[in-house]
C-alpha positions as a printed Julia matrix, in Angstrom:
338×3 Matrix{Float64}:
  -1.0   -21.53   -6.02
  -4.06  -22.64   -3.85
  -5.47  -20.22   -1.33
  -3.21  -19.63    1.89
  -3.09  -22.39    4.4
   0.17  -21.26    6.46
   1.9   -19.12    4.87
   0.57  -15.56    4.4
   0.66  -14.06    1.03
   1.52  -10.74    0.42
   0.55   -8.58   -1.72
   2.72   -5.57   -3.35
   0.0    -3.48   -4.37
   0.79   -1.38   -7.19
  -2.47   -0.23   -8.39
  -2.22    3.09  -10.78
   1.12    4.49   -9.22
   2.95    3.92  -11.73
   0.87    6.73  -13.02
   0.28    5.57  -16.6
   3.74    4.45  -17.44
   4.5     0.97  -18.47
   8.18    1.37  -17.71
   7.25    2.74  -13.93
   5.12   -0.7   -13.61
   7.71   -2.91  -14.77
  10.19   -1.1   -12.28
   7.56   -1.66  -10.03
   7.69   -5.45  -10.68
  11.67   -5.42   -9.8
  10.72   -3.3    -6.57
   8.35   -6.34   -5.36
  10.72   -8.72   -6.35
  13.62   -7.19   -4.54
  11.06   -7.17   -1.35
  10.22  -10.89   -1.26
   6.52   -9.86   -2.19
   4.21  -12.98   -3.42
   2.5   -11.28   -5.42
   2.4    -7.47   -7.3
  -1.21   -6.4    -8.02
  -2.27   -4.15  -10.71
  -5.74   -2.31  -11.19
  -7.3    -2.74  -14.62
 -10.58   -0.5   -15.95
 -11.75    1.5   -19.02
 -12.24    5.14  -16.98
 -15.56    5.63  -19.44
 -16.97    2.1   -18.13
 -15.85    2.65  -14.29
 -17.57    6.16  -14.34
 -19.61    8.77  -15.07
 -17.95   12.63  -16.64
 -20.01   14.05  -13.84
 -18.55   12.52  -10.75
 -16.13   14.6    -9.01
 -12.93   13.5    -6.76
 -12.8    11.56   -3.81
 -12.09   13.91   -1.08
  -8.64   11.82   -0.66
  -8.38   12.24   -4.44
  -8.3    15.93   -4.18
  -5.98   16.24   -1.42
  -3.17   14.13   -2.92
  -3.43   14.54   -6.57
  -3.15   18.31   -4.94
  -6.09   18.98   -7.88
 -10.09   19.28   -8.42
 -11.78   17.62  -11.3
 -13.52   14.91  -11.89
 -12.63   11.0   -11.69
 -13.14   10.09  -15.33
 -10.11   12.11  -16.66
  -7.81   11.65  -13.64
  -8.4     7.91  -14.75
  -7.84    8.48  -18.27
  -4.12    9.21  -16.8
  -3.59    6.45  -14.53
  -4.68    3.81  -17.35
  -2.43    1.24  -18.29
  -3.1    -0.62  -22.04
  -4.11   -3.77  -22.29
  -1.16   -4.79  -24.39
   1.12   -3.76  -21.27
  -0.73   -6.13  -19.08
   0.16   -9.01  -20.76
   3.84   -7.64  -21.06
   3.56   -7.14  -17.06
   2.35  -10.56  -16.67
   5.24  -12.1   -19.05
   7.91   -9.98  -16.73
   6.1   -11.33  -13.6
   5.96  -14.77  -14.56
  10.21  -13.74  -15.78
  11.41  -12.59  -12.38
   8.7   -15.2   -10.63
   6.08  -13.68   -8.69
   2.62  -13.8    -9.24
   0.33  -11.74  -11.2
  -2.89  -10.1   -10.29
  -5.12   -7.0   -11.09
  -7.98   -6.27   -9.84
 -10.74   -5.41  -13.1
 -12.97   -2.39  -12.34
 -15.48   -3.14  -15.26
 -16.94   -6.14  -16.69
 -14.76   -6.25  -19.94
 -11.78   -5.13  -17.6
 -12.91   -7.96  -15.99
 -13.19  -10.58  -18.78
  -9.65   -9.74  -19.75
  -8.09  -10.05  -16.66
  -9.19  -13.37  -16.63
  -7.82  -13.98  -19.98
  -4.08  -13.77  -18.44
  -4.96  -16.06  -16.41
  -4.66  -14.75  -12.38
  -3.99  -16.85   -9.9
  -6.65  -15.23   -7.89
  -9.28  -12.12   -8.9
  -9.81   -9.34   -6.79
 -12.78   -7.86   -6.01
 -12.69   -4.16   -4.56
 -14.52   -2.88   -1.96
 -16.63   -0.52   -4.25
 -17.96   -3.88   -6.11
 -19.34   -5.89   -2.91
 -22.35   -4.66   -3.89
 -22.21   -5.65   -7.93
 -24.06   -8.29   -8.03
 -23.71   -9.07  -11.98
 -19.68   -8.49  -11.54
 -19.92  -10.97   -8.42
 -22.14  -13.53  -10.66
 -19.62  -13.12  -13.65
 -16.14  -12.99  -10.87
 -18.04  -16.34   -9.55
 -18.56  -18.16  -12.6
 -14.8   -18.15  -13.63
 -14.01  -20.47  -10.62
 -11.05  -19.0    -9.2
  -9.93  -18.14   -5.94
 -11.86  -14.71   -5.04
  -9.75  -12.36   -2.73
 -13.14   -9.73   -1.39
 -12.32   -6.65   -0.18
 -14.66   -5.47    2.55
 -14.25   -1.48    2.74
 -16.97    0.81    3.42
 -19.42   -2.48    4.03
 -21.89   -3.92    6.48
 -22.15   -6.89    8.04
 -25.28   -7.33    5.91
 -24.02   -6.35    2.23
 -20.99   -9.09    2.97
 -23.56  -11.62    3.95
 -25.22  -11.09    0.79
 -21.93  -11.13   -1.8
 -20.96  -13.8    -0.32
 -24.25  -15.4    -0.67
 -23.71  -14.42   -4.68
 -20.13  -16.28   -5.49
 -21.55  -19.27   -3.43
 -24.67  -19.87   -5.51
 -22.92  -19.8    -8.2
 -20.66  -22.47   -6.93
 -17.65  -20.5    -5.63
 -17.01  -23.17   -2.34
 -15.78  -21.35    0.81
 -12.63  -22.54    0.55
 -11.93  -20.04   -2.39
 -13.31  -16.77   -0.9
 -10.41  -14.67    1.08
 -12.21  -11.3     3.12
  -9.87   -8.62    3.73
 -10.62   -6.15    5.81
 -10.39   -2.88    5.11
 -11.27    0.71    5.86
 -11.34    3.19    2.69
  -9.64    5.63    2.95
  -5.99    6.52    1.96
  -4.19    7.23    4.27
  -6.28    5.08    7.04
  -5.86    5.43   10.64
  -5.12    2.83   13.13
  -7.91    3.54   14.83
 -10.28    2.96   12.26
  -8.7    -0.05   11.39
 -10.37   -2.41   13.65
  -8.41   -6.35   12.9
 -10.4    -7.8    15.25
 -13.14   -7.82   12.24
 -10.48  -10.7    10.85
 -11.61  -13.09   13.8
 -15.17  -11.97   13.13
 -14.76  -12.86    9.03
 -14.23  -16.17   10.43
 -16.71  -16.97   13.48
 -19.32  -15.7    10.59
 -18.94  -16.56    7.71
 -16.19  -19.75    7.81
 -13.64  -18.11    5.62
  -9.99  -17.76    5.24
  -9.12  -13.59    6.41
  -6.38  -11.21    5.61
  -5.94   -6.99    5.34
  -5.81   -4.5     2.68
  -3.89   -2.09    4.64
  -4.47    2.14    4.0
  -2.38    3.29    7.14
   0.8     4.55    7.1
   3.83    2.92    7.82
   3.68   -0.99    8.17
   2.96   -1.84   12.18
  -0.8    -2.41   11.0
   0.46   -4.8     8.4
   2.6    -6.75   10.69
   0.13   -6.8    13.69
  -2.63   -8.32   11.18
  -0.13  -11.25   10.38
   0.27  -12.12   13.72
  -3.64  -12.23   14.11
  -3.4   -14.73   11.74
  -4.56  -12.99    8.11
  -3.92  -15.2     5.26
  -3.54  -12.36    2.93
  -1.99   -8.54    3.66
  -2.21   -6.16    0.92
  -0.19   -2.96    0.87
   0.16   -0.01   -1.28
   3.84    0.83   -2.8
   5.26    3.56   -4.69
   8.93    4.35   -6.4
   8.58    7.76   -4.96
   5.3     9.14   -2.4
   6.38   12.54   -3.72
   5.07   11.69   -7.28
   1.79   13.29   -8.33
  -1.47   10.73   -7.7
  -4.22    9.4    -5.58
  -2.62    6.4    -3.54
   1.09    7.91   -3.78
   0.94    9.43   -0.6
  -0.84    6.08    1.36
   1.87    3.98   -0.06
   5.3     2.35    0.85
   8.62    3.53   -0.2
  10.62    0.39   -1.54
  12.37   -0.64    1.29
   9.3    -0.5     3.99
   7.97   -2.8     1.82
  10.82   -5.31    2.29
  11.04   -4.3     5.37
   7.29   -5.73    5.8
   7.73   -8.98    4.49
  10.63   -9.53    6.16
   8.8    -8.57    9.25
   5.74  -10.63    8.55
   8.01  -13.96    7.63
   9.55  -12.99   11.4
   6.01  -13.34   12.85
   5.0   -16.58   11.07
   7.79  -18.01   11.86
   7.39  -16.39   15.73
   3.81  -17.82   15.36
   4.69  -21.88   15.39
   2.15  -24.87   15.53
   0.87  -23.75   19.88
   2.65  -26.83   20.55
   4.71  -25.87   24.13
   7.66  -27.68   24.15
  12.07  -26.99   24.68
  13.63  -26.37   20.96
  16.81  -27.6    20.13
  18.92  -24.84   21.54
  16.8   -24.52   24.62
  17.86  -28.21   25.91
  21.15  -27.21   25.14
  21.14  -24.53   28.1
  18.7   -26.36   30.02
  21.49  -28.04   32.6
  23.29  -24.33   32.75
  19.85  -22.48   33.71
  18.18  -24.95   35.64
  19.1   -25.33   39.41
  20.1   -28.75   41.29
  20.72  -29.37   44.78
  24.05  -28.05   46.3
  25.38  -29.02   49.42
  25.08  -25.52   51.36
  28.0   -26.41   53.96
  29.9   -29.82   53.98
  27.88  -32.8    54.32
  29.45  -36.67   56.03
  28.18  -39.76   55.0
  25.25  -40.37   56.55
  23.92  -36.77   56.88
  20.26  -36.81   56.44
  19.61  -34.36   53.96
  17.65  -30.83   54.36
  17.12  -27.69   54.3
  19.92  -26.86   56.58
  22.61  -28.59   54.46
  21.11  -28.21   51.1
  20.7   -25.04   48.49
  19.05  -24.86   45.18
  21.97  -23.11   42.33
  22.92  -23.86   38.9
  25.13  -26.26   39.17
  25.71  -27.98   35.7
  24.15  -31.41   36.44
  22.74  -33.64   39.3
  19.33  -33.82   41.19
  17.23  -31.54   39.36
  15.16  -28.92   42.18
  11.91  -30.14   41.15
  12.92  -33.46   43.35
  13.51  -31.28   45.89
  10.63  -32.99   48.23
  11.75  -36.26   47.31
  15.73  -35.93   48.72
  14.52  -34.41   51.95
  15.86  -36.72   55.23
  17.5   -38.96   52.97
  21.07  -39.87   54.05
  23.83  -38.68   51.92
  25.55  -41.75   50.39
  29.31  -40.11   50.46
  30.83  -36.55   51.81
  30.16  -33.5    49.85
  32.31  -30.06   49.8
  30.39  -27.21   50.22
  28.7   -25.95   46.58
  29.0   -29.64   45.27
  26.17  -30.73   43.25
  24.57  -33.88   45.19
  24.33  -36.59   42.81
  21.89  -39.7    42.91
């Protein structure tokens, strides 16, 4: 699949909401397929390569996991093995949904590349990771770059790294993102997608961490080419991202909403639809005799009104028909005919 043109790609973000269970991850594929998502995305990482043993959990991670401790131990419990990802990739192919996985370290990125994903997703935490950006760009695949926590200067620098390594702008999609789980709607700033398009000339989308689906639907209505949203099998499960994730039914509702919005956006050309054309004669108004009119009588406000009549002389011809002589007799409420 090439980078999107008209269709908004929906990425159902499984992330680590499988809680380290391959069986749960496999079940999540089925949920994503039933919802109609274009892709399901996981996360591939080595906890020891990603974070030092002394780094504490982020605030939202402490709240959502209902425990303290450090990130490394938490991530170790949420990790899938490489052979699991091979099986998940194969299962995605079998069920007809795209497979993606965000890599968080160089070795994991090399492994994800070996799975031949249609895109590489770069997380917000790596937007200033120059060696990592270079490695991604050299693979030549389309890149989805999330921009949470970033300034415009940092985004510009990251793009420069990707482009310098030979990746064309046409293969870059910038996602507006607010890195907090959950985020509040006032923090999202959807208009930044417009800024990205104008400033950088790239396609844009949203990685949505708010509760519910309204913000994702709004992003699609504003022209997002990608909408990424976390989902879970059960929001009451223990883990860092479940609380800010959609239930399966909500994911399906979001996809349906985005597809409806795509159809509703249309092509920008104003013209009557086929069904409107059939209604036109029943809804538009026509010249009608306000009282009996005799042959030769001049037509005008004294003997004409405008009503729905199912056909005849349209209201737009009112001026042209003033002072014309009636060619025959008309009964009251009869449509005038040419």
